[in-house]
C-alpha positions in Angstrom: 73.8 23.8 157.9 70.2 24.9 157.5 67.8 25.8 160.3 64.4 24.5 159.3 61.3 26.1 160.8 58.0 24.3 161.7 56.2 26.4 159.1 58.3 24.9 156.3 57.8 21.4 157.7 54.0 22.0 157.9 53.9 23.1 154.3 55.7 19.9 153.2 53.4 17.7 155.2 50.3 19.4 153.7 51.6 19.3 150.2 52.6 15.6 150.7 56.2 16.3 149.7 58.9 13.7 150.5 60.6 14.4 153.9 63.3 12.3 155.6 63.5 12.7 159.3 66.3 11.5 161.6 64.6 11.7 165.0 67.3 11.5 167.8 64.9 11.4 170.8 64.6 8.3 172.9 62.6 5.5 171.3 59.7 5.6 173.7 59.2 9.4 173.1 59.4 8.8 169.3 56.9 5.9 169.3 54.5 7.9 171.4 54.6 11.0 169.2 56.3 12.1 166.0 56.0 14.3 162.9 53.6 12.5 160.6 52.7 12.8 156.9 51.9 10.7 153.9 55.4 11.2 152.4 57.3 11.4 155.7 60.0 8.7 156.3 61.6 8.3 159.7 64.7 6.9 161.2 64.8 6.9 165.0 68.2 6.6 166.6 68.7 8.1 170.1 71.3 10.8 170.2 73.6 9.1 172.6 74.1 6.3 170.1 75.5 8.8 167.6 78.1 10.4 169.8 80.9 8.3 168.3 79.8 8.8 164.7 77.2 7.7 162.2 78.9 4.8 160.5 76.5 2.3 161.8 73.5 4.0 160.3 75.2 5.4 157.1 73.5 2.8 154.9 70.0 4.0 156.1 70.6 7.7 155.3 69.7 9.2 151.9 72.5 10.9 150.1 70.4 12.6 147.5 67.9 14.5 149.7 67.9 16.8 152.8 67.8 15.1 156.2 65.8 16.9 158.8 67.2 16.1 162.3 64.7 16.4 165.1 65.0 16.2 168.9 62.9 17.4 171.8 64.1 21.0 172.2 66.8 21.5 169.4 70.1 21.1 171.1 70.9 17.5 170.3 69.7 17.8 166.7 72.1 20.7 166.0 75.0 18.5 167.1 73.8 15.5 165.0 73.2 17.7 162.0 76.8 19.0 162.3 78.1 15.5 162.3 76.1 14.7 159.2 77.3 17.8 157.4 80.9 16.8 158.2 80.3 13.4 156.6 79.0 15.1 153.4 75.2 14.8 154.0 72.8 17.6 153.3 71.3 18.0 156.8 69.4 20.6 158.7 67.7 20.7 162.1 64.2 21.6 163.3 64.3 25.0 165.1 62.9 24.6 168.6 62.6 20.8 168.2 59.3 19.0 168.9 58.3 21.6 171.3 58.1 24.1 168.5 56.4 21.6 166.3 53.7 21.1 168.9 53.0 24.8 169.0 52.9 25.7 165.3 49.5 26.7 163.8 48.9 26.7 160.0 46.0 29.0 159.0 43.9 27.5 156.2 41.0 29.3 154.6 37.8 27.2 154.7 35.4 29.4 152.8 34.0 32.8 151.8 30.8 33.0 153.8 27.4 33.8 152.2 27.2 37.4 153.4 30.7 38.4 152.5 32.7 37.1 155.5 35.5 34.5 155.7 36.1 31.4 157.8 39.6 30.2 158.7 40.8 27.0 160.3 44.1 27.0 162.3 45.6 23.5 162.1 48.0 22.5 164.9 49.6 19.6 163.0 51.9 18.6 165.9 49.0 18.2 168.4 45.9 17.6 166.3 44.1 20.7 167.5 41.9 22.8 165.3 40.8 26.4 166.0 38.6 28.8 164.0 38.2 32.4 163.2 34.9 33.8 161.7 35.4 37.2 160.1 32.6 39.5 159.0 31.9 43.2 158.9 35.1 44.2 160.5 34.6 41.8 163.4 35.9 38.4 164.3 34.9 35.5 166.5 37.5 32.8 167.6 36.5 29.3 168.5 38.5 26.8 170.5 41.7 28.9 170.6 45.0 27.4 171.7 47.3 29.0 174.3 49.4 30.5 171.4 47.2 33.6 171.6 49.5 35.9 169.5 48.8 33.8 166.4 45.1 34.7 166.6 45.6 38.3 167.7 48.2 38.9 164.9 46.0 37.3 162.3 43.0 39.5 163.2 45.3 42.6 163.0 46.5 41.5 159.5 42.9 41.1 158.4 42.0 44.5 159.9 39.3 43.1 162.1 38.4 43.5 165.8 37.9 40.4 167.9 34.5 40.7 169.6 33.7 37.2 170.6 35.7 34.2 171.8 34.1 30.8 172.4 35.1 27.4 173.7 32.9 24.5 172.7 33.7 22.8 176.0 36.2 22.8 178.9 39.3 21.3 177.2 41.3 18.6 178.9 44.0 17.9 176.3 45.3 21.5 175.6 45.3 24.8 177.4 42.7 27.2 176.0 43.8 30.7 175.0 40.2 31.9 174.8 39.9 33.8 178.0 43.2 35.5 177.5 42.4 36.6 174.0 39.1 37.9 175.2 40.8 39.9 177.9 43.4 41.3 175.5 40.9 42.3 172.9 38.1 43.5 175.1 35.9 40.7 173.7 33.2 38.5 175.3 34.3 35.1 176.4 31.7 32.3 176.1 31.8 29.0 177.8 29.0 26.3 178.3 27.8 26.8 181.9 27.6 23.0 182.6 31.3 22.9 182.0 32.0 26.0 184.0 30.7 25.1 187.4 34.2 25.2 188.9 35.7 28.0 187.0 36.8 31.0 189.0 36.5 33.7 186.3 33.6 35.5 184.7 32.2 34.3 181.4 29.1 34.6 179.2 26.9 31.5 179.4 26.9 29.6 176.1 23.6 27.7 176.1 21.6 25.8 173.4 19.7 28.3 171.3 22.1 31.2 171.9 22.8 33.2 168.7 25.8 35.4 168.3 26.1 37.9 165.5 29.5 38.7 164.0 29.7 42.0 162.2 27.0 43.6 160.2 26.3 40.8 157.8 24.2 38.5 159.9 26.5 35.6 160.2 25.1 33.8 163.2 26.8 31.4 165.4 24.0 29.2 166.7 24.7 27.1 169.7 23.6 23.5 169.8 23.8 21.7 173.1 25.6 18.4 172.4 26.9 16.7 175.6 28.9 13.5 175.7 32.6 14.4 175.5 31.9 16.7 178.4 28.5 17.3 180.0 28.5 20.9 178.6 29.8 20.2 175.1 28.2 22.6 172.7 28.3 22.6 168.9 28.0 25.7 166.7 26.3 26.2 163.3 28.0 29.0 161.4 26.4 30.7 158.4 23.8 27.9 158.1 26.5 25.9 156.5 29.2 24.8 158.9 28.8 22.6 162.0 31.6 23.1 164.5 31.4 19.9 166.6 34.1 20.5 169.2 35.3 17.1 170.5 32.0 15.3 170.0 32.5 14.2 166.4 35.6 14.0 164.3 36.2 13.1 160.6 37.3 9.5 161.3 36.4 9.0 165.0 34.2 10.2 167.8 34.8 11.9 171.1 35.8 10.0 174.3 33.6 10.6 177.3 36.0 9.7 180.1 38.3 12.8 180.6 36.3 13.9 183.6 36.2 10.4 185.1 32.5 10.0 184.1 32.5 7.8 181.1 29.7 5.5 182.2 27.5 8.5 183.1 28.1 10.4 179.8 28.1 7.6 177.2 24.3 7.9 176.9 24.6 11.7 176.3 27.3 11.0 173.7 25.2 8.5 171.8 22.1 10.8 171.9 24.2 13.8 170.5 25.6 11.6 167.7 22.6 9.5 166.9 19.8 11.9 167.5 20.7 15.5 167.8 23.1 15.5 164.8 20.9 13.3 162.7 18.2 16.0 162.8 20.5 18.4 161.1 21.1 18.9 157.3 23.4 16.3 155.8 24.9 19.2 153.7 26.4 20.9 156.8 30.2 20.8 156.7 31.6 19.3 159.9 34.5 21.3 161.4 35.9 19.5 164.5 38.2 20.7 167.2 40.7 17.9 166.7 41.9 15.4 164.2 43.3 12.0 165.1 45.3 10.8 162.1 47.1 12.7 159.3 44.9 11.1 156.7 42.0 13.2 157.9 43.6 16.3 156.2 42.2 17.3 152.8 44.4 18.2 149.9 44.4 21.9 151.0 45.4 21.0 154.6 41.9 21.6 156.0 40.0 19.1 158.1 36.4 19.1 157.0 33.7 16.9 155.6 30.0 16.9 154.9 27.9 15.5 157.8 26.1 13.1 155.4 29.4 11.6 154.3 30.4 11.0 158.0 27.1 9.2 158.6 28.2 6.9 155.7 31.8 6.4 156.5 32.5 7.1 160.2 32.4 3.8 162.1 31.4 5.6 165.4 28.2 6.8 163.7 27.2 3.3 162.5 27.0 1.1 165.6 23.4 0.0 166.0 23.9 -2.0 169.1 24.0 0.3 172.2 26.1 -2.1 174.2 28.6 -2.4 171.4 28.7 1.4 171.3 29.2 1.6 175.1 32.1 -0.9 174.8 33.8 1.2 172.1 33.7 4.5 174.1 34.3 3.1 177.6 36.3 -0.1 177.0 39.7 -0.3 175.5 40.4 3.4 175.5 43.7 5.0 174.4 45.9 6.6 177.1 44.5 9.8 178.6 46.2 13.0 177.5 49.4 14.0 179.4 48.6 16.1 182.5 44.9 16.2 181.6 43.8 16.9 185.2 46.3 19.8 185.4 45.1 21.1 182.0 41.5 21.1 183.2 42.5 22.9 186.4 44.4 25.5 184.3 41.3 26.0 182.0 39.2 26.5 185.1 41.5 29.3 186.2 42.5 27.4 189.4 46.2 27.1 188.6 48.5 29.4 186.6 51.5 27.4 185.4 54.3 29.3 183.8 54.8 29.1 180.0 57.5 26.3 180.1 55.3 24.2 182.4 52.3 24.7 180.0 54.5 23.4 177.1 55.4 20.3 179.1 51.8 19.7 180.1 50.7 19.6 176.4 53.5 17.4 175.0 52.2 14.4 173.0 49.5 13.5 170.5 45.8 14.2 170.4 44.0 11.7 172.7 40.5 13.0 172.6 39.1 10.4 170.2 38.0 6.8 169.9 37.7 4.8 166.7 
């Protein structure tokens, strides 16, 4: 029986390879959040229904391909995979279960930069989070890091670069930021928009509109663009005059929701101004790099999540609502459920509470819920 790691599953999802998953979690957990991909097929049967055997689902299981058995933490999937093996099926289980899938980050190279540097995107397929590393002249900047800090620190070491700056586009409410901890470990500067940092209890560098941060010796500037709406302090970055990091303001197929601090009606005007005025003044040739994706179809062929700003103004529904009341209804009306434990996540990112690692995992379980479309 084969142990299958999240990295292997991620590569299959990105390559759009066929994958059959027997998910043995409870139906409500499965329907809320699952491994997705264009060639992924699912069968959801709760574990307790399989304790007496698999006869009742045998006609739904493929005999000519590997079956990946998935549960929440791993234990139940091992037992079900053993049952399948005994019945002659080719079965393996996901190591660490959906908790491991939620935490896995796949690094994807976005581009070589004009002055000799590199830009990488870290795709968290199980959660929809996107983080970035800008490398130049032996230095690195990290943007919107997740709490899996070792991934970024180890990647920088592999590249032989020193992390000098760590930035968050806003105070996150759907996942726990690793930015401050990476900065502490690397001796780097941690940047946060001050309008999002009024309640934080740690020191930070104020990231304000007009701020320019140089990485390395090759003049790759990170230029901050104040763009409120998802949060009142949300700030976008222009990197190398070519890439617009939009945080949770603008996604490829959706736009940011303004309600995660309980101020949707107050912030909807800021959101519209950022999307319909501030961004419209920018070059359409900028490549948009958001902090999240909402649906698997937003991934490009190479696994990256990126698109030209001009294309988004043509195709993204949220950028093409002329009527302001209709726009207000979209972003304040029938909103998707709020992220799990989002208030506790905000408190953690402010430094007010310090949950242990297992509690942090539980707080983040579930899909991306930062967007409206």
